[in-house]
N, CA, C and O atoms as a GROMACS GRO file, in nm:
protein
  412
    1UNK      N    1  24.897   0.895  12.997
    1UNK     CA    2  24.927   1.115  13.043
    1UNK      C    3  24.922   1.122  12.900
    1UNK      O    4  24.845   1.214  12.873
    2UNK      N    5  24.961   1.075  12.805
    2UNK     CA    6  24.908   1.114  12.627
    2UNK      C    7  24.776   1.150  12.662
    2UNK      O    8  24.775   1.273  12.673
    3UNK      N    9  24.645   1.094  12.689
    3UNK     CA   10  24.519   1.105  12.641
    3UNK      C   11  24.434   1.224  12.770
    3UNK      O   12  24.313   1.242  12.778
    4UNK      N   13  24.538   1.287  12.855
    4UNK     CA   14  24.539   1.377  12.947
    4UNK      C   15  24.654   1.498  12.942
    4UNK      O   16  24.707   1.556  13.037
    5UNK      N   17  24.671   1.513  12.822
    5UNK     CA   18  24.813   1.597  12.793
    5UNK      C   19  24.793   1.752  12.806
    5UNK      O   20  24.877   1.837  12.778
    6UNK      N   21  24.640   1.776  12.865
    6UNK     CA   22  24.611   1.933  12.829
    6UNK      C   23  24.648   1.925  12.987
    6UNK      O   24  24.699   2.032  13.021
    7UNK      N   25  24.642   1.853  13.072
    7UNK     CA   26  24.640   1.872  13.205
    7UNK      C   27  24.777   1.833  13.255
    7UNK      O   28  24.787   1.835  13.377
    8UNK      N   29  24.877   1.799  13.193
    8UNK     CA   30  24.975   1.747  13.242
    8UNK      C   31  25.131   1.855  13.177
    8UNK      O   32  25.136   1.899  13.062
    9UNK      N   33  25.202   1.870  13.244
    9UNK     CA   34  25.314   1.970  13.211
    9UNK      C   35  25.472   1.924  13.284
    9UNK      O   36  25.477   1.865  13.392
   10UNK      N   37  25.593   1.960  13.207
   10UNK     CA   38  25.720   1.906  13.259
   10UNK      C   39  25.720   2.019  13.338
   10UNK      O   40  25.793   1.979  13.429
   11UNK      N   41  25.685   2.153  13.373
   11UNK     CA   42  25.729   2.219  13.432
   11UNK      C   43  25.627   2.262  13.554
   11UNK      O   44  25.516   2.307  13.527
   12UNK      N   45  25.665   2.247  13.670
   12UNK     CA   46  25.573   2.250  13.803
   12UNK      C   47  25.486   2.384  13.784
   12UNK      O   48  25.510   2.460  13.691
   13UNK      N   49  25.365   2.414  13.893
   13UNK     CA   50  25.285   2.509  13.859
   13UNK      C   51  25.195   2.476  13.983
   13UNK      O   52  25.193   2.388  14.069
   14UNK      N   53  25.118   2.591  13.952
   14UNK     CA   54  25.020   2.560  14.106
   14UNK      C   55  24.833   2.593  14.048
   14UNK      O   56  24.766   2.620  13.949
   15UNK      N   57  24.825   2.571  14.159
   15UNK     CA   58  24.584   2.558  14.093
   15UNK      C   59  24.581   2.664  14.147
   15UNK      O   60  24.659   2.705  14.233
   16UNK      N   61  24.468   2.733  14.089
   16UNK     CA   62  24.392   2.810  14.200
   16UNK      C   63  24.226   2.742  14.174
   16UNK      O   64  24.137   2.825  14.157
   17UNK      N   65  24.198   2.623  14.172
   17UNK     CA   66  24.108   2.534  14.148
   17UNK      C   67  24.057   2.510  14.318
   17UNK      O   68  23.940   2.475  14.332
   18UNK      N   69  24.145   2.530  14.447
   18UNK     CA   70  24.129   2.524  14.519
   18UNK      C   71  24.223   2.575  14.642
   18UNK      O   72  24.344   2.578  14.616
   19UNK      N   73  24.185   2.614  14.769
   19UNK     CA   74  24.285   2.657  14.878
   19UNK      C   75  24.292   2.579  14.986
   19UNK      O   76  24.189   2.519  15.018
   20UNK      N   77  24.388   2.566  15.050
   20UNK     CA   78  24.408   2.507  15.167
   20UNK      C   79  24.480   2.531  15.283
   20UNK      O   80  24.600   2.505  15.287
   21UNK      N   81  24.399   2.595  15.412
   21UNK     CA   82  24.474   2.623  15.477
   21UNK      C   83  24.550   2.528  15.621
   21UNK      O   84  24.482   2.434  15.662
   22UNK      N   85  24.652   2.549  15.675
   22UNK     CA   86  24.704   2.486  15.802
   22UNK      C   87  24.758   2.508  15.900
   22UNK      O   88  24.880   2.513  15.910
   23UNK      N   89  24.640   2.536  16.035
   23UNK     CA   90  24.670   2.573  16.122
   23UNK      C   91  24.739   2.464  16.235
   23UNK      O   92  24.706   2.354  16.279
   24UNK      N   93  24.862   2.563  16.260
   24UNK     CA   94  24.948   2.497  16.340
   24UNK      C   95  24.955   2.539  16.498
   24UNK      O   96  24.955   2.655  16.540
   25UNK      N   97  24.961   2.432  16.570
   25UNK     CA   98  24.989   2.475  16.723
   25UNK      C   99  25.107   2.583  16.762
   25UNK      O  100  25.081   2.667  16.848
   26UNK      N  101  25.217   2.580  16.708
   26UNK     CA  102  25.349   2.620  16.739
   26UNK      C  103  25.431   2.622  16.600
   26UNK      O  104  25.395   2.566  16.496
   27UNK      N  105  25.549   2.696  16.617
   27UNK     CA  106  25.594   2.697  16.457
   27UNK      C  107  25.688   2.541  16.463
   27UNK      O  108  25.723   2.473  16.560
   28UNK      N  109  25.706   2.528  16.348
   28UNK     CA  110  25.768   2.430  16.334
   28UNK      C  111  25.892   2.419  16.271
   28UNK      O  112  25.888   2.455  16.153
   29UNK      N  113  26.029   2.370  16.321
   29UNK     CA  114  26.156   2.418  16.240
   29UNK      C  115  26.231   2.271  16.271
   29UNK      O  116  26.222   2.230  16.387
   30UNK      N  117  26.312   2.181  16.162
   30UNK     CA  118  26.386   2.041  16.170
   30UNK      C  119  26.473   2.085  16.108
   30UNK      O  120  26.460   2.156  16.009
   31UNK      N  121  26.602   2.038  16.170
   31UNK     CA  122  26.683   2.063  16.098
   31UNK      C  123  26.711   2.003  15.916
   31UNK      O  124  26.688   1.891  15.872
   32UNK      N  125  26.749   2.089  15.863
   32UNK     CA  126  26.805   2.023  15.710
   32UNK      C  127  26.852   1.905  15.692
   32UNK      O  128  26.967   1.890  15.733
   33UNK      N  129  26.795   1.802  15.639
   33UNK     CA  130  26.901   1.667  15.612
   33UNK      C  131  27.036   1.702  15.535
   33UNK      O  132  27.036   1.800  15.460
   34UNK      N  133  27.139   1.635  15.549
   34UNK     CA  134  27.249   1.686  15.494
   34UNK      C  135  27.222   1.618  15.331
   34UNK      O  136  27.178   1.507  15.301
   35UNK      N  137  27.271   1.743  15.234
   35UNK     CA  138  27.304   1.697  15.129
   35UNK      C  139  27.442   1.637  15.061
   35UNK      O  140  27.550   1.696  15.057
   36UNK      N  141  27.412   1.497  15.004
   36UNK     CA  142  27.517   1.454  14.939
   36UNK      C  143  27.620   1.554  14.847
   36UNK      O  144  27.560   1.617  14.760
   37UNK      N  145  27.747   1.574  14.854
   37UNK     CA  146  27.838   1.619  14.770
   37UNK      C  147  27.809   1.647  14.686
   37UNK      O  148  27.789   1.761  14.642
   38UNK      N  149  27.797   1.525  14.630
   38UNK     CA  150  27.760   1.488  14.427
   38UNK      C  151  27.657   1.561  14.368
   38UNK      O  152  27.652   1.587  14.247
   39UNK      N  153  27.554   1.603  14.473
   39UNK     CA  154  27.430   1.611  14.420
   39UNK      C  155  27.395   1.786  14.460
   39UNK      O  156  27.296   1.844  14.416
   40UNK      N  157  27.480   1.840  14.536
   40UNK     CA  158  27.457   1.951  14.583
   40UNK      C  159  27.461   2.052  14.456
   40UNK      O  160  27.383   2.147  14.462
   41UNK      N  161  27.534   2.042  14.356
   41UNK     CA  162  27.473   2.154  14.196
   41UNK      C  163  27.360   2.114  14.147
   41UNK      O  164  27.299   2.203  14.086
   42UNK      N  165  27.294   1.982  14.153
   42UNK     CA  166  27.168   1.961  14.083
   42UNK      C  167  27.045   2.011  14.200
   42UNK      O  168  26.944   2.074  14.172
   43UNK      N  169  27.084   1.966  14.322
   43UNK     CA  170  26.969   2.027  14.434
   43UNK      C  171  26.971   2.165  14.414
   43UNK      O  172  26.858   2.213  14.411
   44UNK      N  173  27.108   2.285  14.391
   44UNK     CA  174  27.110   2.403  14.412
   44UNK      C  175  27.027   2.478  14.258
   44UNK      O  176  26.963   2.582  14.241
   45UNK      N  177  27.069   2.368  14.169
   45UNK     CA  178  26.961   2.404  14.041
   45UNK      C  179  26.826   2.403  14.063
   45UNK      O  180  26.762   2.507  14.049
   46UNK      N  181  26.763   2.278  14.101
   46UNK     CA  182  26.658   2.286  14.117
   46UNK      C  183  26.542   2.374  14.217
   46UNK      O  184  26.424   2.405  14.198
   47UNK      N  185  26.636   2.396  14.328
   47UNK     CA  186  26.568   2.524  14.416
   47UNK      C  187  26.605   2.614  14.330
   47UNK      O  188  26.527   2.701  14.367
   48UNK      N  189  26.661   2.660  14.248
   48UNK     CA  190  26.693   2.751  14.194
   48UNK      C  191  26.556   2.785  14.092
   48UNK      O  192  26.496   2.892  14.096
   49UNK      N  193  26.522   2.677  14.004
   49UNK     CA  194  26.425   2.646  13.943
   49UNK      C  195  26.279   2.682  13.965
   49UNK      O  196  26.191   2.723  13.889
   50UNK      N  197  26.284   2.651  14.098
   50UNK     CA  198  26.153   2.658  14.187
   50UNK      C  199  26.136   2.780  14.221
   50UNK      O  200  26.023   2.829  14.218
   51UNK      N  201  26.239   2.846  14.256
   51UNK     CA  202  26.232   2.976  14.304
   51UNK      C  203  26.193   3.076  14.207
   51UNK      O  204  26.121   3.173  14.231
   52UNK      N  205  26.256   3.043  14.075
   52UNK     CA  206  26.237   3.190  13.954
   52UNK      C  207  26.059   3.100  13.888
   52UNK      O  208  25.987   3.155  13.804
   53UNK      N  209  26.030   2.981  13.945
   53UNK     CA  210  25.867   2.993  13.875
   53UNK      C  211  25.764   3.058  14.000
   53UNK      O  212  25.650   3.104  13.994
   54UNK      N  213  25.848   3.040  14.103
   54UNK     CA  214  25.734   3.115  14.194
   54UNK      C  215  25.660   2.990  14.294
   54UNK      O  216  25.556   3.004  14.359
   55UNK      N  217  25.737   2.878  14.285
   55UNK     CA  218  25.680   2.738  14.335
   55UNK      C  219  25.728   2.757  14.508
   55UNK      O  220  25.664   2.726  14.608
   56UNK      N  221  25.822   2.799  14.501
   56UNK     CA  222  25.883   2.793  14.682
   56UNK      C  223  25.942   2.959  14.678
   56UNK      O  224  25.997   3.027  14.593
   57UNK      N  225  25.897   2.981  14.820
   57UNK     CA  226  26.013   3.129  14.844
   57UNK      C  227  26.101   3.097  14.966
   57UNK      O  228  26.082   3.012  15.054
   58UNK      N  229  26.208   3.189  14.950
   58UNK     CA  230  26.311   3.181  15.045
   58UNK      C  231  26.282   3.334  15.172
   58UNK      O  232  26.279   3.456  15.156
   59UNK      N  233  26.266   3.234  15.306
   59UNK     CA  234  26.264   3.327  15.395
   59UNK      C  235  26.376   3.333  15.513
   59UNK      O  236  26.333   3.314  15.626
   60UNK      N  237  26.481   3.352  15.502
   60UNK     CA  238  26.618   3.333  15.592
   60UNK      C  239  26.555   3.326  15.735
   60UNK      O  240  26.589   3.229  15.802
   61UNK      N  241  26.478   3.405  15.785
   61UNK     CA  242  26.431   3.449  15.931
   61UNK      C  243  26.332   3.353  15.946
   61UNK      O  244  26.266   3.379  16.048
   62UNK      N  245  26.289   3.245  15.882
   62UNK     CA  246  26.164   3.184  15.918
   62UNK      C  247  26.188   3.074  16.052
   62UNK      O  248  26.283   3.007  16.090
   63UNK      N  249  26.027   3.098  16.108
   63UNK     CA  250  26.049   2.974  16.250
   63UNK      C  251  26.012   2.850  16.197
   63UNK      O  252  26.003   2.747  16.263
   64UNK      N  253  25.986   2.865  16.038
   64UNK     CA  254  25.926   2.714  15.997
   64UNK      C  255  26.036   2.674  15.921
   64UNK      O  256  26.111   2.758  15.870
   65UNK      N  257  26.059   2.511  15.904
   65UNK     CA  258  26.195   2.463  15.838
   65UNK      C  259  26.123   2.308  15.833
   65UNK      O  260  26.100   2.254  15.942
   66UNK      N  261  26.076   2.213  15.669
   66UNK     CA  262  26.091   2.093  15.696
   66UNK      C  263  26.200   2.066  15.592
   66UNK      O  264  26.220   2.127  15.487
   67UNK      N  265  26.280   1.940  15.653
   67UNK     CA  266  26.377   1.931  15.560
   67UNK      C  267  26.298   1.858  15.418
   67UNK      O  268  26.177   1.835  15.417
   68UNK      N  269  26.385   1.829  15.306
   68UNK     CA  270  26.340   1.766  15.216
   68UNK      C  271  26.416   1.634  15.145
   68UNK      O  272  26.530   1.666  15.112
   69UNK      N  273  26.394   1.538  15.123
   69UNK     CA  274  26.475   1.437  15.057
   69UNK      C  275  26.490   1.426  14.947
   69UNK      O  276  26.386   1.457  14.889
   70UNK      N  277  26.608   1.380  14.844
   70UNK     CA  278  26.625   1.399  14.724
   70UNK      C  279  26.603   1.271  14.717
   70UNK      O  280  26.625   1.176  14.792
   71UNK      N  281  26.534   1.290  14.564
   71UNK     CA  282  26.541   1.166  14.473
   71UNK      C  283  26.567   1.187  14.368
   71UNK      O  284  26.516   1.278  14.302
   72UNK      N  285  26.663   1.097  14.321
   72UNK     CA  286  26.751   1.105  14.175
   72UNK      C  287  26.666   1.035  14.113
   72UNK      O  288  26.646   0.921  14.156
   73UNK      N  289  26.583   1.085  13.984
   73UNK     CA  290  26.516   1.070  13.863
   73UNK      C  291  26.612   0.968  13.765
   73UNK      O  292  26.734   0.956  13.778
   74UNK      N  293  26.529   0.898  13.665
   74UNK     CA  294  26.585   0.784  13.588
   74UNK      C  295  26.704   0.881  13.510
   74UNK      O  296  26.810   0.823  13.487
   75UNK      N  297  26.693   1.010  13.474
   75UNK     CA  298  26.728   1.133  13.370
   75UNK      C  299  26.877   1.164  13.448
   75UNK      O  300  26.974   1.218  13.395
   76UNK      N  301  26.869   1.118  13.581
   76UNK     CA  302  26.975   1.218  13.665
   76UNK      C  303  26.962   1.298  13.729
   76UNK      O  304  27.031   1.314  13.829
   77UNK      N  305  26.833   1.409  13.679
   77UNK     CA  306  26.830   1.493  13.794
   77UNK      C  307  26.760   1.480  13.883
   77UNK      O  308  26.704   1.371  13.888
   78UNK      N  309  26.738   1.555  13.965
   78UNK     CA  310  26.688   1.515  14.125
   78UNK      C  311  26.552   1.580  14.118
   78UNK      O  312  26.522   1.671  14.041
   79UNK      N  313  26.450   1.507  14.236
   79UNK     CA  314  26.321   1.586  14.270
   79UNK      C  315  26.354   1.592  14.429
   79UNK      O  316  26.432   1.518  14.488
   80UNK      N  317  26.280   1.690  14.481
   80UNK     CA  318  26.295   1.774  14.598
   80UNK      C  319  26.150   1.708  14.662
   80UNK      O  320  26.042   1.736  14.609
   81UNK      N  321  26.156   1.633  14.760
   81UNK     CA  322  26.036   1.601  14.833
   81UNK      C  323  26.052   1.633  15.003
   81UNK      O  324  26.131   1.584  15.084
   82UNK      N  325  25.942   1.735  15.022
   82UNK     CA  326  25.918   1.769  15.172
   82UNK      C  327  25.900   1.670  15.246
   82UNK      O  328  25.825   1.582  15.203
   83UNK      N  329  25.958   1.653  15.369
   83UNK     CA  330  25.914   1.548  15.481
   83UNK      C  331  25.870   1.627  15.561
   83UNK      O  332  25.935   1.688  15.646
   84UNK      N  333  25.706   1.635  15.534
   84UNK     CA  334  25.614   1.676  15.666
   84UNK      C  335  25.601   1.611  15.785
   84UNK      O  336  25.510   1.624  15.866
   85UNK      N  337  25.692   1.543  15.790
   85UNK     CA  338  25.589   1.459  15.950
   85UNK      C  339  25.575   1.530  16.087
   85UNK      O  340  25.476   1.511  16.157
   86UNK      N  341  25.694   1.629  16.130
   86UNK     CA  342  25.724   1.734  16.195
   86UNK      C  343  25.615   1.841  16.179
   86UNK      O  344  25.595   1.905  16.283
   87UNK      N  345  25.542   1.875  16.074
   87UNK     CA  346  25.480   1.960  16.059
   87UNK      C  347  25.335   1.903  16.064
   87UNK      O  348  25.255   1.969  16.130
   88UNK      N  349  25.286   1.781  16.000
   88UNK     CA  350  25.184   1.733  16.031
   88UNK      C  351  25.174   1.675  16.181
   88UNK      O  352  25.060   1.640  16.211
   89UNK      N  353  25.261   1.661  16.269
   89UNK     CA  354  25.227   1.637  16.400
   89UNK      C  355  25.182   1.780  16.496
   89UNK      O  356  25.120   1.765  16.601
   90UNK      N  357  25.216   1.891  16.456
   90UNK     CA  358  25.167   1.986  16.478
   90UNK      C  359  25.056   2.077  16.411
   90UNK      O  360  25.026   2.195  16.432
   91UNK      N  361  24.996   1.962  16.301
   91UNK     CA  362  24.895   2.055  16.269
   91UNK      C  363  24.786   2.033  16.374
   91UNK      O  364  24.778   1.930  16.442
   92UNK      N  365  24.681   2.164  16.385
   92UNK     CA  366  24.572   2.125  16.460
   92UNK      C  367  24.430   2.058  16.380
   92UNK      O  368  24.369   2.118  16.292
   93UNK      N  369  24.391   1.913  16.433
   93UNK     CA  370  24.290   1.886  16.346
   93UNK      C  371  24.204   1.961  16.347
   93UNK      O  372  24.145   2.021  16.437
   94UNK      N  373  24.197   1.955  16.217
   94UNK     CA  374  24.010   2.020  16.172
   94UNK      C  375  23.875   1.981  16.222
   94UNK      O  376  23.781   2.056  16.194
   95UNK      N  377  23.857   1.896  16.278
   95UNK     CA  378  23.758   1.818  16.334
   95UNK      C  379  23.795   1.937  16.478
   95UNK      O  380  23.721   2.034  16.499
   96UNK      N  381  23.869   1.918  16.531
   96UNK     CA  382  23.894   1.957  16.672
   96UNK      C  383  23.897   2.165  16.650
   96UNK      O  384  23.916   2.232  16.752
   97UNK      N  385  23.883   2.210  16.561
   97UNK     CA  386  23.884   2.358  16.504
   97UNK      C  387  23.745   2.380  16.494
   97UNK      O  388  23.696   2.488  16.525
   98UNK      N  389  23.653   2.250  16.438
   98UNK     CA  390  23.503   2.276  16.366
   98UNK      C  391  23.478   2.287  16.528
   98UNK      O  392  23.424   2.391  16.563
   99UNK      N  393  23.512   2.190  16.632
   99UNK     CA  394  23.397   2.170  16.750
   99UNK      C  395  23.494   2.293  16.841
   99UNK      O  396  23.450   2.332  16.950
  100UNK      N  397  23.599   2.336  16.798
  100UNK     CA  398  23.605   2.480  16.940
  100UNK      C  399  23.568   2.609  16.898
  100UNK      O  400  23.538   2.696  16.979
  101UNK      N  401  23.571   2.630  16.734
  101UNK     CA  402  23.521   2.769  16.679
  101UNK      C  403  23.417   2.707  16.629
  101UNK      O  404  23.396   2.748  16.515
  102UNK      N  405  23.331   2.615  16.668
  102UNK     CA  406  23.193   2.653  16.548
  102UNK      C  407  23.165   2.649  16.400
  102UNK      O  408  23.067   2.700  16.345
  103UNK      N  409  23.261   2.583  16.344
  103UNK     CA  410  23.311   2.679  16.218
  103UNK      C  411  23.184   2.540  16.134
  103UNK      O  412  23.161   2.543  16.013
   0.00000   0.00000   0.00000
């Protein structure tokens, strides 16, 4: 990573090099997983950081929800990993879209 330090950062961000669109057949709402009480403060801190950086957004009335898995890092902080299994199950296959719409 030292060799490519110009492309890595400890601060999450986004890219403008490409854009990806997901076409869903129906809204996907899966119940969130329970957060262990001892990790609640760390999860709240990570969510606040991601909100402040513009990585995620909060929409209280959304029809979409994918639960996240909490991974504890070696330094004790947490990484939040979305479980998109439910979303992927409702995602229209891009090849089907090409066939249907002649894209």
